[in-house]
C-alpha positions as a Markdown table, in Angstrom:
| # | Residue | x | y | z |
|---|---|---|---|---|
| 1 | Met | 11.4 | -75.8 | -28.9 |
| 2 | Thr | 14.1 | -77.0 | -31.2 |
| 3 | Ala | 17.1 | -79.0 | -30.1 |
| 4 | Asp | 19.3 | -75.9 | -29.7 |
| 5 | Gly | 16.7 | -74.3 | -27.3 |
| 6 | Glu | 15.1 | -71.8 | -29.7 |
| 7 | Thr | 11.3 | -71.5 | -30.1 |
| 8 | Gln | 10.0 | -72.1 | -33.6 |
| 9 | Val | 7.4 | -69.5 | -34.8 |
| 10 | Thr | 4.8 | -70.4 | -37.4 |
| 11 | Ala | 2.7 | -68.1 | -39.4 |
| 12 | Pro | -1.1 | -67.9 | -38.5 |
| 13 | Thr | -3.4 | -69.8 | -40.8 |
| 14 | Pro | -5.9 | -67.7 | -42.7 |
| 15 | Pro | -9.6 | -68.4 | -42.1 |
| 16 | Pro | -11.3 | -70.8 | -44.6 |
| 17 | Pro | -13.1 | -69.1 | -47.5 |
| 18 | Ser | -16.8 | -68.3 | -46.8 |
| 19 | Asp | -19.8 | -68.7 | -49.1 |
| 20 | Gln | -21.2 | -65.4 | -47.7 |
| 21 | Pro | -20.3 | -62.2 | -49.5 |
| 22 | Arg | -18.2 | -59.8 | -47.4 |
| 23 | Thr | -19.8 | -56.5 | -46.7 |
| 24 | Gly | -16.8 | -54.3 | -45.9 |
| 25 | Gly | -18.6 | -52.2 | -43.3 |
| 26 | Ser | -21.1 | -49.3 | -43.8 |
| 27 | Ser | -20.9 | -46.3 | -46.0 |
| 28 | Pro | -20.3 | -42.9 | -44.5 |
| 29 | Ala | -23.8 | -41.8 | -45.1 |
| 30 | Glu | -25.2 | -44.9 | -43.4 |
| 31 | Ala | -22.9 | -44.4 | -40.4 |
| 32 | Asp | -24.1 | -40.8 | -40.2 |
| 33 | Arg | -27.7 | -42.0 | -40.1 |
| 34 | Ile | -26.9 | -44.5 | -37.4 |
| 35 | Ala | -25.1 | -41.9 | -35.3 |
| 36 | Ser | -27.9 | -39.4 | -35.7 |
| 37 | Asp | -30.5 | -42.0 | -34.5 |
| 38 | Gln | -28.6 | -42.5 | -31.3 |
| 39 | Glu | -29.1 | -40.2 | -28.3 |
| 40 | Asp | -26.2 | -37.9 | -27.5 |
| 41 | Ala | -25.9 | -37.1 | -23.8 |
| 42 | Phe | -23.5 | -34.2 | -24.5 |
| 43 | Ala | -26.0 | -32.5 | -26.9 |
| 44 | Glu | -28.7 | -32.6 | -24.2 |
| 45 | Lys | -26.6 | -31.1 | -21.4 |
| 46 | Pro | -23.3 | -29.6 | -22.6 |
| 47 | His | -23.0 | -27.3 | -19.6 |
| 48 | Val | -22.6 | -30.2 | -17.3 |
| 49 | Tyr | -19.6 | -31.5 | -19.2 |
| 50 | Ala | -18.0 | -28.0 | -19.5 |
| 51 | Ala | -18.5 | -27.5 | -15.7 |
| 52 | Gly | -16.9 | -30.9 | -15.0 |
| 53 | Ala | -13.9 | -30.1 | -17.2 |
| 54 | Leu | -13.4 | -26.7 | -15.3 |
| 55 | Val | -13.7 | -28.3 | -11.9 |
| 56 | Gly | -11.4 | -31.1 | -12.9 |
| 57 | Gly | -8.8 | -28.6 | -14.2 |
| 58 | Phe | -9.0 | -26.7 | -11.0 |
| 59 | Val | -8.5 | -29.8 | -8.8 |
| 60 | Phe | -5.6 | -30.9 | -11.0 |
| 61 | Ala | -4.0 | -27.5 | -10.7 |
| 62 | Lys | -4.4 | -27.6 | -6.9 |
| 63 | Val | -2.9 | -31.1 | -6.7 |
| 64 | Leu | 0.1 | -30.0 | -8.8 |
| 65 | Gly | 0.5 | -26.9 | -6.7 |
| 66 | Ala | 0.5 | -29.0 | -3.5 |
| 67 | Leu | 3.0 | -31.5 | -4.9 |
| 68 | Phe | 5.4 | -29.2 | -6.7 |
| 69 | Gly | 4.6 | -25.7 | -5.3 |
| 70 | Ser | 7.2 | -23.5 | -3.6 |
| 71 | Asp | 7.5 | -23.4 | 0.2 |
| 72 | Asp | 7.2 | -19.6 | 0.5 |
| 73 | Asp | 5.5 | -19.1 | 3.9 |
């Protein structure tokens, strides 16, 4: 803090230069190969995810109906 009560902000210091060359990430083709090598649970059982989405939507609709529905009895 300075004498007048304000906090002084300093800029962050950059990291020191490295002798290692920077790789910038992976190419799109390499990322696609990596993704295709990994197992995809959705691709194995998509019907389970679709059923879960339908049940979740039904429950959500029931909760909204209970909270904000009309009181017509």
